[in-house]
N, C-alpha and C positions, 0 to 999 in steps of 0.2 A: 489581545484576542485570547478568548480562553479555549484551550484544545482539550477534548476529553481522551483519555487512553482507552483502548480496547478493554473489554471485561475480560479478565484472565481466566474466568471459568467458561469461557466459550472459544472455541476453535477459530482460527482465521485461515483456514485452508480453503481458499476461493478457488472456483472453478469459472473459468472465462467463458461467459456466453456469447457467442456470436464475436462479431469484430469490435475493437475499441477504435476510437479515434478522436479527431479534435472535434471541440464543441462548435456548433454553427455560429457563423458571424465572426470568426477570428481569421478566416482567409478570405482572399478575393482572387477571381480567375480573370486574367486578361488575355484576350485572343488578339494575336498578330494577324497582319495582313496574308502572311504565308499560310494561315490556317493552323498553326500551332498555338497550344494554349499554356500559359505559364500561371501557376498558382503562387500567390506571394501572401506572406503573414502580415496582418494589419497591426499586430502587437508583438513585443518582444517575448512575453511569456504566454504560451496558450495551454490553458488546461486541458487535460486529457478526461475523458469521459469512459468509464469502464461498466459493463454490464456483467454483473457477477452472480453466482448462486453459492450457497453454503449449506451443507448438510449438518442438521442439528438433531442430536439425539432426544428423544421425547419419551424414553423409558427409564434409562439408567440415571441415578441421581448423582449430580456433580458436587453437591454438598448435602448437608443433612436434610433440606427439605425440597430443593428444587432441581428439576431437570435442566439440560443445558438450552432447551427450547425457551423454557420459561426465565432463565438468566438472561437470554439474547432479548426477549420481548421486554423484560424489566429494564435492561440497559438501554434499548431503542426508546422506549416509552418515557421512561422517568428520567435517566440521567442525560439522555441525548435530546430530551424534550421533542419525541417523535422525529428524531433526525435532523433537527435544525441546527444543532451544534457541530462543529468540525471535530474529527477525532484523528488519532494518530495511530499508525501501525506501520511495519516494515514496508518500504516502498515496493509497489506492485512491478515485477520484472526486474527487480534489482538483484544481482548476483554478487555476494561477497568474496573478497581474496583473501589469501593468508595474511596480508599485511593490515587488515582492516579491524580496527578495534570496536568500532560500532557501525553498522551499515546505514544506508541512507533511510530516513524515517519519512513517510509520505504523510501530508497533511490532507484529509479528504473531507467530503461533505455528501450525505445522501441527496439525491434529487428528489423533489417533492413527488408524493404519491407513487414511488417506485416500487416500495416493498410489497411483495405478495409471497404467500406460503402455498406450498403442496405436499400432500402426505405421502410417503413411500415407506410401508412395511416398519412402523416404528421410527422412522426417521422423517424429519420434516424439511423439505427444501426451501429454502428462503432464497428468492430471487429480488435482486435490487440494483439500482445504478448510482454510481458514486462518481463525484467529479474531484480531479485532484486540485487543491488549492495551492499548494507549493509542497516543499520538502526541505528537511534539514540534511545537509551534506555528510557524507562518511567522515569519520575520523580515523587516521591512520597511525600505526605504531610508528616509531623512529628507531633504525637500527644503524649500528656502525658498520659502514659498508666501504669496499674498495671503490676506485674509480669504475671498474667494470661490473659494478653493482653486485659484487659477491659479499655475502654478510660474514664479517670477521669474526664475532662472538657467537658461539654455538655451545649449547649444553646438552649432550646426549641426543643430538640432532636436531633440538628445539632452538628456536631463535631466542636470544636474550634481548629484552627490550632495554634500550639505552635511555631513551626519554619518551615520554608520552606526547604527542602532538596536541596543541590546544586549539 
């Protein structure tokens, strides 16, 4: 599968619009005689669907000829083929820790016909819905540590990497 990277000239400071949750059809509800309900997963992997918004600048040029809005529209329409190709960005909701070399990378796809634009004082708000197709796990550094998880090698208070985890 071909995965497109996010356009580096466009920010990815997403705002979460409303609730996000499981896509319909991946869970089923069983009602017991006692009146209690139990929700069960039908599949082992359940993709999440996010409703997001993104503020794009339509006045300041990000390169010699285009604004951030035009760069996003070109990336979405041409590179992403109107949002049909999957793309990769840092995973939504993931928090990196000190020992992480690379964080989790989420693979997402736009849901059809979900992209809309609103103008707000020189900025354009793009609202869309994306579905998580999968993710690449984080990669951690390896450190020389004691049995009590104390790092043995440090240099000026910084950890010294002994070996990179593959």
